[in-house]
matplotlib code that plots the C-alpha trace (Angstrom):
import matplotlib.pyplot as plt

x = [-122.8, -123.1, -127.2, -127.0, -125.8, -127.6, -127.7, -123.9, -122.8, -125.2, -123.8, -120.2, -121.0, -122.8, -119.8, -117.3, -119.3, -119.6, -115.6, -114.4, -115.6, -114.1, -110.8, -110.8, -112.5, -110.4, -106.8, -105.7, -107.0, -103.8, -101.6, -102.8, -100.4, -100.1, -98.6, -96.1, -94.9, -93.9, -92.6, -90.4, -89.2, -88.0, -86.0, -84.6, -83.8, -82.1, -80.2, -79.2, -77.5, -75.9, -74.0, -73.3, -72.2, -68.9, -68.7, -66.7, -68.6, -69.2, -70.0, -72.4, -74.0, -74.5, -76.1, -78.9, -79.5, -80.0, -82.1, -83.9, -85.1, -86.3, -88.8, -89.9, -90.4, -90.9, -89.0, -86.8, -83.1, -82.1, -83.9, -83.1, -79.1, -80.0, -81.9, -79.7, -76.7, -79.1, -79.3, -75.7, -74.4, -76.5, -75.3, -72.0, -72.6, -71.7, -68.4, -68.0, -68.9, -65.8, -63.4, -64.1, -63.8, -60.5, -59.5, -59.9, -58.0, -55.2, -55.0, -55.2, -52.0, -49.6, -48.6, -47.6, -46.0, -44.2, -42.6, -41.3, -39.7, -38.3, -36.8, -35.3, -33.5, -31.9, -30.8, -28.8, -31.2, -28.8, -30.4, -31.4, -33.5, -34.7, -36.1, -37.5, -39.0, -40.6, -42.0, -43.6, -44.9, -46.8, -48.0, -49.5, -51.1, -52.8, -54.0, -55.8, -57.0, -55.8, -52.8, -50.7, -53.0, -56.0, -55.9, -56.3, -59.8, -61.7, -60.2, -60.7, -64.5, -65.2, -62.8, -64.7, -68.0, -67.1, -65.3, -68.0, -70.5, -68.7, -67.2, -71.2, -73.3, -70.7, -71.3, -74.8, -75.2, -72.8, -74.5, -78.5, -80.5, -83.2, -80.6, -81.2, -84.8, -83.9, -82.9, -85.3, -85.3, -81.9, -80.3, -83.3, -80.2, -78.0, -75.5, -74.2, -72.3, -73.5, -73.2, -74.4, -71.6, -73.9, -73.2, -69.7, -69.9, -72.7, -70.3, -67.1, -69.1, -70.7, -67.3, -65.8, -68.2, -68.2, -63.9, -64.4, -67.3, -66.1, -62.8, -61.1, -63.8, -61.5, -57.9, -58.3, -55.2, -53.3, -50.7, -51.3, -54.9, -54.3, -51.8, -54.7, -57.2, -55.5, -54.6, -58.7, -59.3, -57.2, -59.0, -62.3, -61.1, -59.7, -63.1, -64.9, -62.2, -61.7, -65.3, -66.7, -66.8, -68.9, -72.0, -74.7, -75.5, -72.5, -73.1, -76.4, -74.4, -71.6, -73.4, -75.6, -73.0, -71.4, -74.8, -74.9, -71.5, -72.2, -75.2, -73.5, -70.9, -73.8, -75.4, -71.8, -71.1, -74.8, -73.9, -74.5, -73.7, -70.6, -70.8, -74.0, -72.3, -68.9, -66.5, -63.4, -63.9, -60.5, -59.4, -59.1, -55.7, -53.9, -53.6, -50.8, -48.0, -46.0, -47.1, -45.3, -43.8, -45.8, -45.6, -45.6, -46.8, -45.4, -42.1, -41.9, -42.7, -39.8, -37.4, -38.9, -38.0, -34.8, -31.5, -28.8, -25.4, -22.6, -20.4, -23.1, -22.6, -18.8, -18.7, -20.9, -18.9, -15.7, -15.2, -17.1, -13.9, -11.3, -13.6, -12.9, -9.4, -8.5, -10.0, -7.7, -4.8, -4.8, -5.8, -2.8, -0.7, -1.6, -1.1, 2.1, 3.0, 1.9, 4.0, 7.1, 6.6, 6.4, 9.3, 11.7, 10.0, 11.2, 14.5, 15.3, 13.9, 16.7, 19.4, 18.3, 18.4, 22.2, 23.2]
y = [86.2, 85.3, 85.3, 83.1, 80.0, 80.0, 76.0, 76.0, 77.8, 75.6, 72.4, 73.5, 75.0, 71.8, 69.3, 71.5, 71.6, 68.0, 67.3, 69.6, 67.5, 64.2, 65.5, 66.4, 63.4, 61.1, 62.3, 58.8, 59.6, 61.7, 59.1, 56.3, 54.0, 56.0, 58.8, 56.2, 54.7, 57.9, 59.4, 56.0, 55.7, 59.6, 58.7, 55.4, 57.3, 60.0, 57.1, 55.8, 59.2, 60.1, 56.2, 56.6, 60.1, 59.1, 56.0, 55.1, 55.1, 51.1, 50.6, 53.7, 51.9, 48.7, 51.0, 52.3, 49.2, 47.7, 50.5, 50.5, 46.9, 47.7, 50.4, 48.9, 45.2, 46.6, 43.8, 43.8, 44.7, 41.3, 39.7, 43.0, 42.0, 38.3, 39.8, 42.1, 39.7, 37.0, 39.7, 40.9, 37.6, 36.1, 39.2, 38.0, 34.8, 35.3, 36.6, 33.1, 31.2, 33.5, 32.8, 29.0, 28.7, 30.7, 28.4, 25.2, 26.3, 27.3, 23.8, 22.1, 24.7, 23.5, 20.5, 22.0, 25.0, 22.3, 20.9, 24.1, 24.6, 21.0, 22.0, 25.1, 23.4, 21.0, 23.1, 24.6, 27.7, 29.9, 32.5, 30.7, 28.5, 31.2, 33.2, 30.2, 29.2, 32.6, 33.0, 29.3, 30.7, 33.5, 31.8, 29.3, 31.6, 33.6, 29.9, 29.1, 32.6, 33.3, 34.6, 34.3, 36.3, 34.2, 32.8, 36.6, 37.0, 35.6, 37.7, 40.8, 39.4, 38.4, 40.9, 44.1, 42.7, 41.1, 44.3, 46.7, 44.3, 44.0, 48.0, 48.9, 46.8, 47.3, 50.9, 50.8, 48.4, 50.9, 54.3, 53.1, 52.9, 51.1, 47.9, 47.4, 46.0, 44.8, 41.0, 38.4, 35.1, 35.1, 37.9, 40.4, 43.2, 43.3, 46.1, 43.6, 40.5, 36.8, 35.7, 32.3, 32.0, 30.5, 32.7, 32.4, 28.7, 28.9, 30.8, 28.4, 25.5, 26.6, 27.9, 24.6, 22.6, 25.0, 24.2, 20.5, 20.5, 22.6, 23.8, 22.2, 23.4, 23.9, 23.3, 19.4, 17.8, 21.2, 20.7, 23.8, 23.1, 20.9, 23.4, 25.8, 23.8, 22.9, 26.5, 27.3, 24.5, 26.4, 29.5, 28.1, 27.1, 30.2, 32.0, 31.3, 33.2, 35.8, 36.4, 36.4, 39.9, 41.0, 42.4, 40.1, 42.3, 41.3, 37.3, 37.7, 38.7, 36.3, 33.2, 33.6, 34.4, 31.1, 29.2, 31.0, 29.8, 26.3, 25.8, 27.5, 24.4, 21.9, 23.1, 23.4, 19.2, 18.2, 16.2, 18.3, 21.8, 22.6, 21.4, 23.6, 26.4, 25.8, 25.0, 22.8, 19.3, 18.4, 14.7, 12.5, 12.5, 9.0, 8.1, 5.8, 8.2, 9.8, 13.5, 16.0, 19.0, 22.1, 24.5, 28.0, 30.3, 33.6, 31.8, 30.7, 33.8, 35.1, 32.1, 33.0, 36.8, 36.8, 36.4, 34.1, 35.3, 35.0, 33.3, 30.3, 29.7, 29.9, 27.9, 25.1, 26.0, 25.4, 21.7, 20.6, 22.6, 20.7, 17.5, 17.8, 19.0, 16.0, 13.5, 14.4, 14.7, 11.3, 9.5, 11.7, 9.9, 6.4, 6.9, 7.7, 5.1, 2.4, 4.1, 4.1, 0.4, -0.3, 1.6, -0.3, -3.9, -3.0, -1.9, -5.7, -7.4, -5.2, -6.3, -9.6, -10.0, -8.6, -11.4]
z = [77.3, 81.2, 80.2, 76.9, 78.9, 82.1, 81.7, 81.2, 83.9, 86.2, 85.6, 85.9, 88.9, 90.3, 89.4, 90.8, 93.9, 94.2, 93.2, 95.6, 98.6, 97.0, 96.7, 99.9, 101.6, 99.6, 99.5, 97.9, 94.5, 94.0, 94.5, 92.3, 90.6, 87.1, 89.5, 91.6, 88.4, 86.2, 89.9, 90.0, 86.4, 86.4, 89.8, 88.1, 84.9, 87.2, 89.1, 85.9, 84.4, 87.6, 87.8, 83.7, 84.1, 84.1, 82.8, 79.2, 76.2, 76.3, 79.8, 79.5, 76.4, 78.8, 81.3, 79.2, 77.8, 81.0, 81.8, 78.5, 79.2, 83.0, 81.2, 78.5, 80.4, 84.0, 85.3, 88.3, 87.6, 88.1, 85.4, 83.3, 83.7, 82.4, 79.8, 78.6, 78.7, 76.6, 73.9, 73.8, 73.6, 71.4, 69.1, 69.2, 68.5, 64.3, 65.8, 67.7, 64.7, 62.5, 65.4, 65.6, 61.8, 61.7, 65.1, 62.9, 59.9, 62.1, 63.1, 60.0, 59.2, 62.1, 60.3, 57.2, 59.2, 61.3, 58.1, 56.7, 60.7, 60.2, 56.6, 57.5, 60.6, 58.7, 56.4, 59.2, 59.1, 56.3, 54.7, 51.3, 53.6, 55.8, 53.1, 51.4, 54.8, 55.4, 51.8, 52.6, 55.6, 54.1, 51.0, 53.8, 55.8, 52.9, 51.6, 55.0, 55.3, 58.7, 60.4, 63.8, 65.9, 64.8, 68.0, 69.7, 68.2, 70.9, 73.3, 71.2, 71.0, 74.7, 76.7, 75.7, 76.6, 79.9, 80.9, 79.9, 81.8, 84.9, 85.0, 84.1, 86.7, 89.4, 88.9, 89.1, 91.8, 93.8, 92.5, 92.3, 95.5, 93.3, 93.5, 96.8, 96.1, 92.6, 93.2, 94.6, 96.5, 98.7, 96.8, 97.1, 97.6, 94.4, 96.1, 98.5, 98.3, 98.5, 102.6, 101.5, 98.6, 96.4, 93.6, 93.8, 93.8, 91.0, 89.0, 89.5, 88.9, 85.4, 84.2, 85.1, 83.2, 80.4, 80.3, 80.6, 77.3, 75.0, 76.0, 73.1, 70.3, 66.8, 68.8, 68.5, 68.1, 69.1, 71.9, 73.8, 74.1, 77.0, 78.4, 78.4, 79.8, 82.7, 83.3, 83.3, 85.5, 87.8, 87.1, 87.7, 91.6, 92.2, 91.2, 94.8, 97.0, 94.1, 93.6, 97.4, 97.8, 94.5, 94.4, 93.5, 91.0, 88.7, 89.4, 87.4, 84.6, 85.1, 85.8, 82.9, 80.4, 81.5, 80.7, 77.3, 76.5, 77.7, 75.5, 72.8, 72.9, 73.4, 70.2, 68.3, 69.4, 67.6, 64.5, 61.2, 63.3, 62.5, 58.8, 58.5, 59.7, 57.5, 60.2, 58.7, 59.5, 61.7, 61.3, 64.4, 66.0, 66.5, 69.9, 69.1, 67.6, 70.5, 71.0, 68.9, 71.1, 70.8, 67.9, 68.3, 65.6, 66.8, 67.1, 63.8, 62.2, 64.2, 63.2, 59.4, 59.5, 61.6, 59.6, 61.1, 62.6, 60.0, 62.6, 63.2, 59.3, 59.5, 62.3, 60.7, 57.4, 58.9, 60.1, 56.7, 55.1, 57.3, 57.0, 53.0, 53.5, 55.5, 53.2, 50.1, 52.2, 53.6, 50.4, 48.6, 51.6, 51.0, 47.6, 47.9, 50.4, 47.9, 45.0, 47.4, 48.0, 45.1, 44.0, 46.7, 45.3, 41.9, 43.3, 45.0, 41.9, 39.8, 42.3, 42.4, 38.6, 38.4, 41.1]

ax = plt.figure().add_subplot(projection="3d")
ax.plot(x, y, z, "-o")
ax.set_aspect("equal")
plt.show()
């Protein structure tokens, strides 16, 4: 067999002779960029697996999503966090629009609930009035398609997303060595706090602008909105001291999320956008009228479901009965006095005639 292919054997031996000195004289061929990238990707995958090993399911999902963006695009970690934030926040936009519609409907429902509450109070909160008010409130909630827990929808939407990102990115910054060089500019090391305080101030500033610009979306005319806005202003001020020790990686998510919320509010204020999305229009409240006290939907439901105590009804009923009794007794006395006066006058006239 060997004698049948003398030419092929000589060519292979010749190539081997030329290849061996090339490999020995140029060892850098074994460490080209493709091999380095493969090794780095394998090490990063191991880092993410270690960081996600003890995480919750939602947190683990965020971590692997960021890692997927990193593997697919090859961007630095800070850019992958920003891009992941935009994608996930963009996916929640339909839920945010649904929440905005429900909040607007609840604002339109509030005056009707106040009327029912006033009627119940005028009737002394007796059992019949409470039962009627409860039925009216349930009917109104069904007509508007909302519930007293509608304002909590926003918390249920934004809360899990924020917590998952916060825990996921914090865990990655703590357990992944590649985050030490995953930043840019002044924040190259994503695992350490920002000693220049640029990120904490930027986070507080973007949050404050968002509060001032679109905090009352869907809550126009609601007295509670002003209180909520003041609370959020206080949180914006407290953001700097509360976040000054956080790693820089968290701010890559936080600042991006605040900017996304601000842009979302700006787009909603464009004329015709709410109408195109089907958001109910809230009439502008008259500024000349005195502001009414805040109406609590949960308090109204408690008053509608709780039956009044019998002592209250008896106490309110007894004075009315006593007054009713006093009125006929005084009229009877006055009538008797008049009849006695007439009798006395009649007797005097009879005596005068006899004389």
